[in-house]
N, C-alpha and C positions, 0 to 999 in steps of 0.2 A: 677795499670795500668787500663786504660779504656777498656771497652768491645771491642772497635774497634781494640785494640791490638790483641785480639784473632782472629779476622777476618784476620788480617795481618799474624798471626801465621799459620792459616789454609792455607792461600795462599802460604806462604813460604815453608811449609813442606808437603803440599798436592800435591807434584809433583813426577814424576818418580825418583827413586833413594832413596826412603824412604819406610819404612814399619811401619804402625801404629798398636799399640797394645793398646786396650781400655778395661778398666774394672772399676767397682766401688770398692773403697777401703773398705775392711772389717775391723772389729775390730782387727783381727789378722794380718792385713797388717800394720795398724798404731799402736800406743802405747795405744790404748783405753783399751785393755784388759791386758796391762802390759806383753804381751807375749814375751818370749825369741825369738820368730820367727819374731819379728818386721822387716818389710821390705816387699815390694810387692811380692806376690807369682806369679811366671811365670812358665807355663808348661814347662817341660823339653824339649819336642820336639821343641818348639819355641825358648827356650834359646839356645839349641845346634845349631840351625840354625843361630841365631844371633852371637853367640860366640862359634864356634866349638872348641876353646881352652879348654872349660869346659868339653867337652865330653870325659872324661878320667876315665873310670870305674876302671882302675888299680890304680888310685891315690885316696887318702882319701880326701874328700871334695874339689875337684879341683875348682879353682876360676880364674877369669880374671878381671883386673881393666880397667875401661874406663871412658871417660869424659861424665858427665851427667849434663845437664842444665835444671833447673826447671824454664822455662821462665815466667810462670804465677806469680812467686814470686821472680824473679831476684836472683836466687840461682844457684851456680855452685859447683859441687862436683866431686871428683874422686870416682866413685861408684864401687861396686864389684858385679859381677855376680858369684854366687856360687851354686854348686850342693852338697847338704848335702846327702851323699850316704853311711852312715855307716850301712844301712840295708844290704848292700852287704857283710858286715863283721860281721853280727850277731847283729847289732844295730836295731834301730827302725825308723830312718829317711831316706826317699828317696824322696826328694823334692828340688826344685830349687827356689831361690829368688834373688832379688836385695837388697843389703845392703850397709852400709857405708854412711848414710845420716846425722850422727851427732846428733841424738836425736830429741826430739819433736819440736825443732826450724825449722826442715825441714817440708815443707808442706806435704810431703809424709808420715811422721810419726806423725804429729800433730793429737791428738785425735779428734780435731774439723773437720778434713778432713774425718772422718769415714762416709762412704756412698757417698762421692763425686765421681764424674766421673773423672777419670784420663786417659790421653792419652799419650802414650810413642811413639814418632816418632824416630825410629832408622834410621840413615843415613848410607847408604851401601857403602862398598868398591866394586871394580869391581868383586870380587869373590862372592858377595852376603852376606858376613858377615858384621857385624855392626862396624863402626869406632867411632861413638859417638851417644848420645841420647838426644833429646829435649823433655821435658815433660810439659804438661799443666794440672794442677789440678784445676778443675772448682770450682769457689767460690760462685756461685749462680745459680738459675734456668735459667737465661738468657743465661749464658755461656753453661750450659748443653744442652739447646735447640739448640744452634748453632752447637755444636758437633753432636747431634743426628739428626739434619737436614742432616748431611753428612753421618752418619753411620746407622741411624735408632736407635730405643731404645736400650739401654744397661742396662740390669737388673742385680740384685745381682746374683753372681755365674756365670754370663755369660761373655764370652770373645769375643771380636771382633777384627779381624785382617784384615787390609785393605792395599793393595799395590797400591798406586796412579798410575794411568796410565793403570790399568787393569780393564775394564768395569765389568767383571764378579765378581771380588773380591769386587768391590764397591757395587754390588747388593747382593752378597752372602758373605758378610764380616763377617764370623763367623768361629771360629776354630771348625772343624768337629772332632767327636770322632774317635779314631783309629779303633774302631770296630763299627758294625752296632748298632745304638741306639735302645733300646728295642721297642719304640713306633714309630720308623721311618718306613714308608711304602714305598715300591717300587711303581712305577707308576701303575703296574698291580694290586696292592692291594687297590689303592685309588678308591672310588666310581666314576664311569664314569662321572656322572653329575658334579662332582667337577672339572674335567678337562675341562669342557665346560664353567662353571661359578664358579668363586672362591667362596668357601663356606663362609657363615657368621660365626662369632666367636662362636655363640651359637651352630651351627652345629658341629664345630670342638670339642667343649667341650663335646657335647653328645657322639661323637665318642671316646673321651678320657675316658669317664666313662665306655664305653663298653670295652676298652682295659685295664683299671685299675679300676675294680669295688671295689676291696679291702674291701668288706663287712666285718664288724666285726673288722676292723683295727681302732685304735684311730683316731679321726677326724683330729687331727693336722698332723699326718703322711699321712693320705689320701690327705689332702690339698697340702702338699709339693710334694708328689710323683705324684699326678695328674697334678700339675702345670708343673713339669718337663716333664712328658709324653706329655702334650698338646703342649709344645714348640717344642719338637722333631717332633710331628705330623705336626704342623704348618709349620715347615721348610721343611719337605718332600713334603707337598702339594704345598708350594710356589715354590719349585724348579721344581716339575713336571709340574706345570701350566705355569710358566714364562720362564723357560729355553728354551723350543722349540721356543718361540717367540723371544728370544734374539739371538739364533743361526741362525735364519732365516735372520738376519741382518736388517738394517734400511736404509731408503732412505734419511734421514735427521738427523741432530744433534737434532733438536727439537723432532723428533719421539723418539729417544733414551732417551732424558731427560724426556720426558713425561712419558715413561714407568718406568723409574727410580723413578720418583716422585710418581707414582701409587703404586709401591712396597713399598717405604718408608712410604707412608700414610697408607697402609694396615698394616704394622708393628706397626705403632703408634696406630692405632685403636685397634689392638689385645692387645698391651701392656696396653693400657688405660682401657680396659674393662674386660680383662681376669680374674683377681683376683676377681673382683666383681661377675662375673658369677659363678665362682667356689664356692665362699662363699654362694651365693644364693642356688645353687643346693645341697650343703652339708647340709645347714640348713633344707631343705625339707627332705633330707634323714634321718636327725636326728629327724624328727617328727614334725617340725614346719610347720605351714600352712601359705602360702603367703596370705596377706590380713587380716588375723586374728591374727597371732602371730608376723608378721613383714610385712612391706611395703618396696618394693625395688624401689628406685629412685623416691620418692614422690616429688611433688612441693608444698612447704609450704611458708608461710609468704611472699607472692608475688612472689619472684623469687629465693628462696633457694632450693637447690637440694641435701640433704644428700643422701648418698648411701643407708642406711637402717634406718628405724625408728621402734621401738618396743614399744608397741605391734602392733600399726598400725597408719596410717595417721589419721584415724577417731578418735582414742583415743587422738592423739596429738592435734587435732583441737577442741576436747571437753574440754572446760575450766573447767569442773567439775572433769575431770580425774586428779588424783594426779600427780604432777610433779615428785615426788619421784619414781613413777613406770614407768617412761618413760626412754628409752635408745636410743642412736644414735650410729651407727657404720659406720666408714669410712674404706674403703679398699684401701690402697696405697702400691704398690710394694716397692717404696722407700719413705723415709719420711724426709730426711735431712733438706730440706728447705720447703717441701710441707706440713708439718704437720700443719703449721699455717693456712692453707686454711680452716681447719675444725672448727676453733674456733667460727665462727659466723653462722654455718650452721643450728642450731636449738636453738632458744633463750630459750625455756623452759627446755632444757636439759643442766644442768650446767656442768656435767662431761662428756666429750666426749671420746668415745672409738675409738682407731685407730689400725687396723690390718695391719701389715707390714711384708714384707719378708726381709727388709734391714738387713744386717749383722753387727749390732752394731750401737750405737750412743755414743757420748762422755758423760762423767758424767755431764759436764756443760749443754749440750743440754738437757739431761734428766731432770735436775733440772728445766730448763726453761719450759719443757712440763708439769711437775708437777705443777708449779706455774700457768700455764694456764688451769689446770684441764683436761689435756689430759692423758688418761690411755692407755699405750701401750699393745697391744696384739701381742705376738710373738710366732709362732709355736715352739713346744718343740725342734725340731732338729736345730733351728736357735739360741736358747738362749745362747749357749756357746760362741757365737761371741760377746756377750755384756760384759761390765765390771762387775767384781764380785760384786761390790757395787750396781749395777743396777738390776742384775738378780732377787733378791728376790721381787722386785716391779713389775716385768713383770707378766702378766697372759697369760695363754694359750687360744687357741680358745675354747677348751673343757670347760674350767672354765667359759668363757663368756657365752657359751650356757647353762651351768648349772644355771647361774644367771638368764637368760631369762626364763628357765623352772620354776624356783622358783617364779618369778614375775607372770607368767601365772597361777600358782596354787593359788597365793594370789588373783588374779583377779577373 
């Protein structure tokens, strides 16, 4: 199908009477890890709302069958919503998923879909339950951008729920935790100046470090936990800053659309720079010196902008400095299609390092990365979502920093 078909799909299902559920498919959602859990994970609270027939704790693994159309791939299935609840009877599982897709020929289970943005549009009955579901599994960056222009960035482990026709859910389209998030701040706890002028990303990350110093904790754990904390903090500031402006109302549609675009752009900016800033601050905490041990965001070779160069931009531009002692690091929250962007970012560095939080890649895509001399860096807590054949070839952020320290000693 052409990209224009996605535009038509958004128009068709972006109307009142539908609920969107958006997530990035992990290796445990697809068949990338050969997991017995294959099938998209859906939080119980949301699944029970869509299919109240499944909310039967007295039954073992209650399920409900419904019609599901994967419109992006012209596929129709009678899918199954199931609550695996044997933990209520002394077992280990208490989670809900969608299953019944027929194996890897389905775009939802295809290992090559790992990391892809998928949107489930549930069409509702009069009582608010779902009667059927239409799905779009994005096949490239262009399609993901079209969806994220509507919802804002959707990152690994993040869920967005949008009810077309409700302005507030368009702007704050995210599943909120059942209890107060640890780094969520009430309006009274937010610095007063932030309520007058929305803080820059670096300010929010500094506050995150205050809330989650985690000194002495392994750097991989620090990275993942601070990133989670920062997102919770960002959402609380966003709501405290923009919600009063929304509840005041608008004099025109243009005014509302303008504010909506401002919020979405703020989210994109945060998503695009957040991981980079966390990596920079953690490297400094780990004893590396900016400008000496690494350069953040250098401009080299006319118009190339790698995220990080090691040991420095000056060393890179010194033709007498050995190529073997140079390193380049890119930080990308997701890498399914975006990893190719880094291949030409520093000509002197033949092997590129890419730090990502994406929950898995397919074996075929990993081989393609290896052939392009791209080395994946994946935090320890995320590595279990990668195929078992891939995990031995992943390195942790701590391992990468150890390599940089060793190079510095050689220099």
